[in-house]
C-alpha positions, 0 to 999 in steps of 0.5 A: 500500500505504501508503493501505491501511496507514493505513486499517487503522490508522484502523479499529483506532484506532476499535475502541479508541475503542469499547472505551474508550467501552464501559467508561465507558458511563452510558447504557442501552438501553431497549426498549418493546413495544406490544401490543393487548388480544389481546397482539398487537404493534402496529406504527407506534406513535409513542413520544415520550420527554421528559426531565423536567428538560429538556422541549426534549429530545424523541425520537420513534420508531415501533415496528417490525413486532414492536411494539418500539422502542428508546431509549438513555436516561441512567441515573437520569434521569426521563422522560415517555413518550407512546404514540399510534397510529391507532384506539387511546387514547393513554397517557402514563407516567413512568419512572426509568431503571435497569439493573434494568428495561430492557424495558417492555410496554405495552398500548393500548386501542381508541379509539372516536374517529372516524377523521377526528378522529385525528391521529398526529404522528411522523417516517417517514424515507426512510432509517433504520438498524436494527442492521446494515441500512438501511431505505428507505421507498419511498413517495415514490420509487414515486410517480414510478416505473413499476416496481420497477426504477425505484424502486431507481434512485432510492434515494440512495446505491444505484447501478445500471449500464446492465446492471442491476447494483446497487452499494452501497459496493464496486465488486462488485455486490450481491445482490438478494433478494425477501422475504429470499430469494435467487431464484438468478436470473441478472442479466438475469432479475432485471432483468426481474422487477423491471421487471415488478413494480408500483412500489406493491407494494414495502413497504420496501427493506432495504440490508445492506452487511455482512450478518450470519451469518444471511444467505447468505455469497454476495455481497461487495457486500452485499444489497438485499432488496426486501420486498413488501406483503401484507395486513397492515392491518385491513379491505379496501384497495387501489389502482389505478395507471397511468403513461406515460413518453415518451423516444425510445420510450414506456413504459406500465403499469397495476397493481392491488393488493388487500389484505384482513385480517379478523384471522385471514385475510389475503390479497392480490393485485397485478397489473401489465401494462406495455409498454416499450421502450428502446435501447442505443447503443454507439460503440466503437473498438478497436485490434487491430493496429499500424495497424488500427482497428475502429470500430463503431456499434450500436443495440439496441432492447428492445421488450417487453410483460410481465404480473406477478401476485402473490398470497398467503394467510395464517392465524393459528391462534392468538396464537402460530402463523401460516402463509402462502402466497405466489405470483408469476407473471411473463411477458415477451414481447420482440423485440430488434433490433440494427443494427451498422455496422462499419469496419476502417481503417488508423490511419495513412492512414484507408484503409477495409479492410472495411465491413460492416453486421450485424443481429441479432434475438432474438424470444422469451419468458420465464416465471417463477413461484415458490411459497412456504410459510412459518410463524412460531411466537412462542415468547414475548412478548418476541420469540423466534420460530421461522420456517420457509420452503420455496419452489419456483421455475421460470424458462424462456427461449425465443428465436429468433435470426436474424443476418446480415452484409452486406459493402459493401466489399469486396463479398462474399456475405451471410453469416448464420445462425439458431437457437434458445436454450432454457433452464430452471431449477428451484430448491428452497429450504428454511430454518429459523431460531430466535431466542431472547431470553434474560435478561441482554440475550442473543439467540441465533440459529441456523438451517439452510438448503439450496438445490437448483438445476438449470439446463439450456441447449440451443442449436441453430444453422445458418449460411448462406454463399453461400446454403448452410446447414449446422450451426453447431457453434460455436454449437450447445451443450448444457449442464447445471448442478446446484448444492446449497448446505447451510448452518448458522449460529449467532450471539449478540447481547449488550447491555452497557448501551448497547453491543451486541456480535454474533458469529456464524459461518456454515458453507456446504457447496457442491456444483457440477457442470457438464456440456457434451455438445455440442460437447465435454465440459467437465465439472467438479465442485466440492465444498467447505466454508467458514466465514464469521465475522461480528463486529458492535459498536455503541455510542453515541458522543455527542449533538449537541443532541437527536440521538444519534450511534451508531457501528458496527464490522463484520467479515465474510467472504464468498464470491462464487460464479460463477453458471451463466451465467458458467460456461456455455461456450456461445458467444453471437453479438453481432456478427461481431467479438464473441461472449460465452462462459462459463468452466467453470473459474472459481473462487469469490472470497473477500472480507474486509470491515472497516467502521466507520460512524456513524449519527445518530438511526438515520440513517447518515451516515458510513462507512469500509471496506476489502475484501480479495478473493482469486481475484477474477473479473470480465468480461474481453475477450480476443482470438481465437486465430484472427482478430485483429479478433475478440474474445470476452467471458468471465469469469476469475480475475485475482488479488487486489483491495484496495479502500478506500471512504468514504461520507458523508451529511448534511442541511441543514436537519434538518427543516421543509417543505424539506429537503436531503440530500447524500451522497458516496462514494469508492472506490479499487481496487488490482488485482494479478494477471494479465490474458491471461497478462500481469502486471496492476497496475491502480489506479483511484479514483472519486468519486460525489456524490448528493443528494435534495430535498423541498419540501412546499408544503402537505398535498397537494403535494410536489416531489422532486428527486434526482440523482447525478454520478460522477467517474472511474467504473469498470466492470470494467476500463473507465475511465468519464468523468464522468456522472450524472443529475438527476431531478424530480417533483411530486405532488398529492393530490386527491379527499379525498387518494385520488387522487395525480397525479405528473408526473416527468422523469428524466435531465433534461439527458441526462447519463447517456451515458458515455465509456469507455476500456480499456488493460488487457492487449492490449485498447486500446479507447474509445467512448461508451455511451448509453440512452433515459434521458431521459423525461417521464412522468405517474403516477396512483394511486387508493386505495380501501377502508378504509385509514389515510392514510399520508403518508410523509416523507423523510429528516430530515423532522420534519413530522408524518404526518396520518392 
C-alpha cells in the first residue's frame, strides 16, 4: 500500500508541475493546413520550420490525413517555413509568431516536374504520438510478416500471449478494433481474422492506452485499432505478395491488393489465401491430493487453410460530402488434433495409479463477413466534420468433435464420445459523431452510438462406454445471448497557448440477457447505466537541443464487460481431467486509470500509471465437486486489483543509417479478494525489456532486428519464468525498387517456451508451455501501377524518404 501511496503522490506532484508550467507558458501552438487548388487537404506534406536567428534549429513534420500539422513555436520569434510534397511546387514563407494568428492555410500548386526528378526529404517514424494515441507505421514490420497477426507481434512495446491476447501497459488485455470499430468478436475469432488478413493491407496501427470519451468505455487495457488501406492515392496501384515460413510445420500465403482513385471514385480490393499450421505443447503437473500427482503431456496441432477478401467503394459528391462502402469476407477451414498422455502417481513412492492416453479432434469451419456504410460531411475548412457509420456483421462456427480415452493401466474399456458445436452471431452497429472547431482554440465533440448483438450456441453430444452410446447431457447445451449497448458522449478540447486541456464524459446504457434451455435454465438479465469521465492535459515541458519534450496527464474510467463466451455455461471437453465452462453470473469490472507520460518530438518515451479495478474477473481453475483429479476452467469475480506500471523508451543514436531503440516496462499487481471461497492476497511484479534495430546499408537494403525478454511474467494467476524472443530480417529492393525480397527468422534461439507455476487457492500446479515459434521464412512483394515510392523509416530515423 505504501508503493501505491507514493505513486499517487508522484502523479499529483506532476499535475502541479503542469499547472505551474501552464501559467508561465511563452510558447504557442501553431497549426498549418495544406490544401490543393480544389481546397482539398493534402496529406504527407513535409513542413520544415527554421528559426531565423538560429538556422541549426530545424523541425520537420508531415501533415496528417486532414492536411494539418502542428508546431509549438516561441512567441515573437521569426521563422522560415518550407512546404514540399510529391507532384506539387514547393513554397517557402516567413512568419512572426503571435497569439493573434495561430492557424495558417496554405495552398500548393501542381508541379509539372517529372516524377523521377522529385525528391521529398522528411522523417516517417515507426512510432509517433498524436494527442492521446500512438501511431505505428507498419511498413517495415509487414515486410517480414505473413499476416496481420504477425505484424502486431512485432510492434515494440505491444505484447501478445500464446492465446492471442494483446497487452499494452496493464496486465488486462486490450481491445482490438478494425477501422475504429469494435467487431464484438470473441478472442479466438479475432485471432483468426487477423491471421487471415494480408500483412500489406494494414495502413497504420493506432495504440490508445487511455482512450478518450469518444471511444467505447469497454476495455481497461486500452485499444489497438488496426486501420486498413483503401484507395486513397491518385491513379491505379497495387501489389502482389507471397511468403513461406518453415518451423516444425510450414506456413504459406499469397495476397493481392488493388487500389484505384480517379478523384471522385475510389475503390479497392485485397485478397489473401494462406495455409498454416502450428502446435501447442503443454507439460503440466498438478497436485490434487496429499500424495497424488497428475502429470500430463499434450500436443495440439492447428492445421488450417483460410481465404480473406476485402473490398470497398467510395464517392465524393462534392468538396464537402463523401460516402463509402466497405466489405470483408473471411473463411477458415481447420482440423485440430490433440494427443494427451496422462499419469496419476503417488508423490511419495512414484507408484503409477492410472495411465491413460486421450485424443481429441475438432474438424470444422468458420465464416465471417461484415458490411459497412459510412459518410463524412466537412462542415468547414478548418476541420469540423460530421461522420456517420452503420455496419452489419455475421460470424458462424461449425465443428465436429470426436474424443476418446484409452486406459493402459489399469486396463479398462475405451471410453469416448462425439458431437457437434454450432454457433452464430449477428451484430448491428450504428454511430454518429460531430466535431466542431470553434474560435478561441475550442473543439467540441459529441456523438451517439448503439450496438445490437445476438449470439446463439447449440451443442449436441453422445458418449460411448463399453461400446454403448447414449446422450451426453453434460455436454449437450443450448444457449442464447442478446446484448444492446446505447451510448452518448460529449467532450471539449481547449488550447491555452501551448497547453491543451480535454474533458469529456461518456454515458453507456447496457442491456444483457442470457438464456440456457438445455440442460437447465440459467437465465439472467442485466440492465444498467454508467458514466465514464475522461480528463486529458498536455503541455510542453522543455527542449533538449532541437527536440521538444511534451508531457501528458490522463484520467479515465472504464468498464470491462464479460463477453458471451465467458458467460456461456456450456461445458467444453479438453481432456478427461479438464473441461472449460462459462459463468452466467459474472459481473462487469470497473477500472480507474491515472497516467502521466512524456513524449519527445511526438515520440513517447516515458510513462507512469496506476489502475484501480473493482469486481475484477479473470480465468480461474477450480476443482470438481465430484472427482478430485478433475478440474474445470471458468471465469469469476475475485475482488479488487491495484496495479502500478512504468514504461520507458529511448534511442541511441537519434538518427543516421543505424539506429537503436530500447524500451522497458514494469508492472506490479496487488490482488485482494477471494479465490474458491478462500481469502486471496496475491502480489506479483514483472519486468519486460524490448528493443528494435535498423541498419540501412544503402537505398535498397535494410536489416531489422527486434526482440523482447520478460522477467517474472504473469498470466492470470500463473507465475511465468523468464522468456522472450529475438527476431531478424533483411530486405532488398530490386527491379527499379518494385520488387522487395525479405528473408526473416523469428524466435531465433527458441526462447519463447515458458515455465509456469500456480499456488493460488487449492490449485498447486507447474509445467512448461511451448509453440512452433521458431521459423525461417522468405517474403516477396511486387508493386505495380502508378504509385509514389514510399520508403518508410523507423523510429528516430532522420534519413530522408526518396520518392
